C-alpha positions in Angstrom: 1.3 -4.8 -30.9 2.3 -8.5 -31.2 0.7 -11.2 -29.1 -2.9 -11.8 -28.1 -4.7 -10.5 -25.0 -7.4 -12.6 -23.3 -10.9 -11.5 -24.5 -11.7 -8.4 -22.4 -15.4 -9.0 -22.6 -15.0 -12.4 -21.0 -12.9 -11.0 -18.2 -15.6 -8.6 -17.0 -17.5 -11.6 -15.6 -14.5 -13.2 -13.8 -14.3 -13.0 -10.0 -11.1 -11.6 -8.4 -9.4 -15.0 -7.9 -9.8 -15.9 -11.5 -8.6 -12.4 -12.7 -5.5 -12.8 -10.6 -4.6 -16.0 -12.5 -5.6 -15.1 -16.0 -6.4 -11.4 -16.2 -4.5 -9.3 -18.7 -2.5 -12.2 -20.1 -0.6 -11.3 -23.3 0.8 -14.3 -25.1 3.4 -14.3 -27.9 3.2 -16.5 -30.9 4.8 -19.3 -28.9 1.7 -19.7 -26.8 3.6 -19.9 -23.5 1.6 -20.7 -20.3 3.8 -18.7 -17.9 3.6 -15.1 -18.8 6.6 -14.0 -20.9 9.5 -12.0 -19.4 10.5 -9.4 -21.9 14.0 -8.2 -20.8 14.4 -5.6 -23.5 15.0 -1.9 -23.4 13.7 -1.0 -26.8 11.6 -2.4 -29.7 12.1 -2.6 -33.4 9.8 -1.1 -36.0 9.0 -2.5 -39.4 9.2 0.9 -41.0 10.1 4.5 -40.2 6.4 5.3 -40.7 5.4 2.8 -38.0 7.9 4.4 -35.6 6.4 7.8 -36.3 2.9 6.6 -35.8 3.7 5.0 -32.4 5.5 8.1 -31.1 2.6 10.2 -32.2 0.1 7.9 -30.5 -1.6 7.1 -33.8 -0.7 3.3 -33.6 -0.6 0.8 -30.7 2.7 -0.8 -29.8 5.6 -0.6 -27.4 8.3 2.1 -27.8 10.7 1.9 -24.9 10.6 0.0 -21.6 10.9 3.1 -19.5 7.3 3.6 -20.1 5.9 0.6 -21.9 6.8 -3.1 -22.0 4.7 -6.3 -22.5 5.5 -7.8 -19.1 4.9 -4.5 -17.3 1.6 -4.1 -19.3 0.4 -7.5 -18.1 1.1 -6.6 -14.5 -0.7 -3.3 -14.9 -3.7 -4.8 -16.6 -4.1 -7.5 -14.0 -3.9 -4.9 -11.2 -6.6 -3.0 -13.0 -8.8 -6.1 -13.1 -8.3 -6.6 -9.4 -8.8 -2.9 -8.4 -11.6 -2.2 -10.8 -9.6 0.6 -12.4 -9.5 1.7 -16.0 -5.7 2.2 -16.1 -2.5 1.8 -14.1 1.2 2.6 -14.2 3.7 0.4 -12.4 6.7 2.0 -10.7 10.0 1.0 -9.3 8.9 1.2 -5.6 5.9 2.1 -3.5 7.4 5.5 -2.7 7.9 6.1 -6.4 4.2 5.5 -6.8 3.2 7.9 -4.0 5.6 10.6 -5.2 4.6 10.3 -8.9 0.9 10.3 -8.0 1.3 13.5 -6.1 3.8 15.4 -8.3 2.1 14.7 -11.6 -1.0 16.6 -10.7 0.3 19.7 -8.8 2.3 22.8 -9.6 3.7 25.8 -7.7 0.9 27.6 -6.0 -1.3 24.5 -5.4 -2.2 23.1 -2.0 -2.4 19.6 -0.6 -4.2 18.3 2.4 -3.2 15.0 4.0 -3.9 13.0 7.1 -1.2 13.4 9.7 -1.1 9.6 10.2 1.2 8.6 7.4 4.3 6.4 6.8 7.4 8.5 7.5 8.5 8.7 3.9 5.0 9.8 2.8 5.0 12.6 5.4 8.4 13.7 3.9 6.8 14.0 0.5 3.9 16.0 1.8 5.7 18.1 4.5 9.1 18.6 2.9 9.3 17.7 -0.8 6.2 19.4 -2.1 6.8 22.7 -0.4 10.3 22.8 -2.0 8.5 23.2 -5.3 6.0 25.8 -4.2 3.2 23.3 -3.3 1.8 24.1 0.2 0.6 21.3 2.5 -1.6 21.0 5.5 -1.8 18.0 7.8 -5.0 17.1 9.7 -6.5 14.5 12.0 -7.7 12.1 9.4 -10.8 11.1 11.5 -11.9 14.7 12.0 -14.1 15.5 8.9 -14.4 19.1 10.1 -10.6 19.4 10.1 -10.5 18.3 6.5 -13.2 20.8 5.5 -11.5 23.6 7.4 -8.1 22.9 5.7 -9.6 23.2 2.2 -8.5 26.3 0.1 -9.5 27.5 -3.4 -6.0 26.2 -4.5 -6.4 22.8 -2.9 -5.8 20.2 -5.6 -5.1 16.9 -3.8 -6.2 15.1 -0.6 -4.0 12.2 0.5 -4.5 9.5 3.1 -3.7 5.9 4.0 -6.3 3.6 5.6 -5.7 1.7 7.8 -2.9 3.9 8.8 0.7 3.0 9.5 1.3 2.0 12.2 -1.7 2.5 14.5 -4.3 1.1 12.1 -6.7 4.0 12.2 -9.5 3.6 9.7 -10.5 6.7 7.8 -13.9 7.3 6.2 -12.9 7.3 2.6 -16.3 8.0 1.2 -16.8 11.0 3.4 -13.4 12.4 2.7 -13.8 11.9 -1.1 -17.0 14.0 -0.9 -15.0 16.8 0.7 -12.4 16.6 -2.0 -14.9 16.6 -4.9 -16.9 19.5 -3.5 -13.8 21.5 -3.8 -12.8 20.2 -7.2 -9.9 18.3 -5.7 -8.7 14.7 -6.2 -8.4 12.1 -3.4 -5.4 9.8 -3.4 -5.5 6.7 -1.2 -2.6 4.5 -0.1 -4.4 1.1 0.2 -1.4 -1.0 1.2 -2.6 -2.1 4.7 -6.1 -3.1 3.5 -4.9 -4.8 0.3 -7.0 -4.6 -2.8 -8.9 -7.7 -1.6 -10.4 -6.2 1.6 -10.9 -2.6 0.5 -11.8 -0.9 -2.8 -11.1 2.9 -2.5 -12.3 3.7 -6.1 -15.7 2.2 -5.3 -15.8 4.4 -2.1 -15.1 7.6 -4.2 -11.3 7.9 -4.3 -9.8 9.1 -7.6 -6.4 7.5 -7.3 -5.1 4.4 -5.5 -1.4 3.7 -4.8 0.3 0.5 -3.6 3.7 -0.5 -2.5 3.7 -3.8 -4.5 6.7 -4.7 -2.4 4.3 -5.6 0.4 1.4 -8.1 0.0 1.5 -8.1 -3.8 5.0 -9.6 -3.9 4.4 -11.0 -0.4 7.6 -13.1 -0.3 10.3 -10.6 0.3 11.9 -10.7 -3.2 11.6 -7.4 -5.0 10.5 -3.8 -5.0 7.6 -2.3 -6.9 4.7 0.0 -6.9 1.6 0.8 -8.8 -0.8 3.8 -9.4 -4.4 3.1 -10.5 -7.1 5.5 -11.6 -9.3 6.4 -14.6 -7.9 6.2 -18.1 -8.4 10.0 -18.4 -6.5 10.8 -15.2 -3.6 8.5 -16.1 -3.3 9.9 -19.6 -3.7 13.5 -18.7 -1.4 13.4 -15.6 0.7 10.4 -14.9 1.6 9.0 -18.3 3.8 11.8 -19.5 5.2 12.4 -16.1 6.5 8.8 -16.0 7.6 8.9 -19.6 9.8 12.0 -18.9 11.1 11.4 -15.4 11.5 7.6 -15.4 10.4 6.1 -12.0 9.9 2.9 -13.9 9.7 -0.7 -12.7 12.0 -3.3 -14.3 10.4 -6.0 -16.5 11.9 -8.6 -14.2 10.3 -7.2 -11.0 7.0 -6.7 -12.9 7.1 -10.4 -13.9 7.8 -11.5 -10.3 4.8 -9.4 -9.1 2.6 -10.7 -11.9 3.3 -14.3 -10.8 2.7 -13.3 -7.2 -0.8 -12.0 -7.9 -1.8 -15.6 -8.7 -1.5 -16.5 -5.0 -2.6 -13.2 -3.5 -6.1 -14.3 -2.3 -4.8 -17.5 -0.7 -1.9 -15.7 1.1 -3.9 -12.6 2.3 -6.8 -14.7 3.6 -4.5 -16.8 5.7 -2.5 -13.9 6.9 -5.7 -12.1 7.9 -7.0 -15.1 9.8 -3.7 -15.3 11.6 -3.8 -11.5 12.4 -7.3 -11.8 13.8 -6.4 -14.7 16.1 -3.2 -13.0 17.2 -5.1 -9.7 18.0 -7.5 -11.6 20.2 -4.8 -13.6 22.0 -2.7 -10.4 22.6 -5.7 -8.7 24.2 -5.6 -11.3 27.0 -2.0 -11.0 28.0 -1.3 -8.9 31.1 1.7 -7.1 29.6 -0.3 -5.8 26.7 -1.8 -2.4 27.4 -3.9 -2.1 24.2 -4.4 -3.9 20.9 -5.4 -2.2 17.6 -7.0 -4.3 15.0 -9.8 -3.1 12.6 -11.6 -6.4 12.9 -12.1 -6.1 16.7 -15.2 -4.4 18.1 -13.0 -2.4 20.5 -11.2 -0.7 17.6 -12.0 3.1 17.7 -13.2 3.1 14.1 -14.8 -0.4 14.0 -18.0 0.8 12.5 -16.2 2.5 9.6 -14.0 -0.6 9.1 -17.1 -2.8 9.0 -18.7 -0.6 6.4 -15.7 -0.2 4.0 -13.5 -3.2 4.6 -14.4 -6.8 3.9 -12.0 -8.1 6.6 -9.7 -6.7 9.2 -6.2 -6.6 7.7 -3.0 -8.7 8.0 -1.6 -6.1 10.4 -1.9 -5.8 14.2 -0.5 -3.0 16.4 -0.1 -3.6 20.2 1.4 -1.6 23.1 3.4 -3.4 25.8 3.7 -1.9 29.3 7.2 -0.8 30.1 7.9 1.4 27.1 10.9 0.9 24.7 12.8 -1.5 27.0 9.8 -3.9 27.2 9.1 -3.6 23.5 12.7 -4.4 22.7 12.7 -7.3 25.1 9.6 -8.8 23.4 11.1 -8.3 19.9 14.4 -9.8 20.9 12.8 -12.9 22.5 10.7 -13.8 19.5 11.9 -17.0 17.7 9.5 -17.4 14.7 8.5 -13.7 14.2 11.4 -11.8 12.7 12.4 -8.2 13.3 12.0 -6.2 10.1 10.5 -3.0 8.8 8.8 -4.7 5.9 5.3 -6.1 6.0 2.9 -8.3 4.0 5.5 -11.0 3.8 4.9 -14.8 4.0 7.0 -14.6 7.2 5.6 -12.8 10.3 7.5 -9.6 11.0 7.6 -7.2 13.9 8.9 -3.6 14.0 9.2 -0.8 16.6 7.9 2.2 14.8 9.3 4.8 17.2 12.9 3.8 16.3 12.4 2.7 12.7 9.6 3.7 10.3 8.6 6.8 12.2 11.8 7.7 14.0 12.2 10.9 12.0 9.0 12.4 13.5 9.3 14.6 16.5 8.4 13.2 19.9 5.3 15.5 19.8 4.2 14.3 16.4 4.5 10.6 17.5 2.6 11.3 20.7 -0.2 13.0 18.8 -0.5 9.9 16.5 -0.5 7.4 19.4 3.0 6.0 18.4 4.3 5.3 21.9 7.6 3.8 23.0 5.9 0.5 23.8 4.1 0.2 20.5 4.9 -2.7 18.2 3.6 -3.3 14.7 3.1 -6.9 13.7 2.6 -8.2 10.1 1.1 -11.7 10.3 2.6 -14.3 8.0 1.7 -17.7 6.7 3.0 -19.7 9.6 0.7 -21.9 11.8 -1.4 -19.5 13.9 -0.9 -21.6 17.1 2.8 -21.4 16.7 2.7 -17.6 16.2 0.6 -17.1 19.3 2.9 -19.4 21.3 5.9 -17.4 20.1 4.4 -14.1 21.0 3.3 -15.4 24.5 6.7 -16.7 25.4 8.3 -13.4 24.3 5.7 -11.4 26.3 6.2 -13.7 29.3 10.0 -13.2 29.1 9.6 -9.4 28.9 7.1 -9.5 31.8 9.6 -11.4 33.9 12.3 -9.0 33.0 10.1 -6.0 34.0 9.4 -7.7 37.3 13.1 -8.2 38.0 13.8 -4.5 37.1 11.0 -3.3 39.3 12.2 -5.5 42.2 15.7 -4.1 41.9 
């Protein structure tokens, strides 16, 4: 292929922050500093023989942007450097990444085991989509290792989880669950969005495949959609590559370029967001209207010991339950001035959402109750604003809601 990659041997010794600025860079003959944006569908060949060799896999080079493109390749290579993966494929969205990672390695008659605590769309893939194609699924309590073991069958091919979970921030023991998968000859797929690749490395903990919605922290500024699947070169080549080539859940070169540039600032952004989240969690725990706070970096988190073992820091996300149920949660949300109501997360702007009526509204009341998703639960994604301003905004909103509850009670 044309252009020059950075020397791969040199990159092995680079730390993550350096990798995120320089890793995987592919420059054209013009020597551009900002990575090139290749808005092209196809590529020309010097000869018919060269075209034949590329299609057969006997020669390197790009063929068609549905499954290979210089800009997308740079994003994938930089994500590999960050994640410690051998290979990656970028997708149009995070859900495209989840769906492709699951579908590419199962067939009718296979079985999937997943943690019940999943984003609503992920539960749809496991509970509804896979069974339509003859792939059975079982949901388990992700923190019950015996439940994982009991759910395994001879035909189990994939285990799937997210950690921390959306929205209650449960932390699952990735290393232990990976052992259960491997003892049965199955693969473990981990959605690592909430932890980010900076604070948790599932592949090092034994996972086989890692997926991200790059829409979240990787973009981090609310601009575009994207996703990525990372694994060994063997798994990507044997399972995902041809699936993506034939079905086309591809990311656009423009979105890949935006995400590539965003990676340069990922450590700075995520570190500040995490610091803000930790401060917010501690402040919320002291407010009388808050019934509980869920944050992996706090010692009162139910899985604090697991979080301390497998995560470097606590996350940019905080979940908290306000007394008074949905009415109080809505009052808090509506009274916020800096924090915006949105179902997105990982943004430079602080965001709050009410999972019961948004991201998890399609679950039954019983399923939400079993997962701890109450009417008063709010999920907060800490942004880059001043931490004192965020705490003041949350406190004034909570004070407003507390006053409203007092008036209702008195009436």
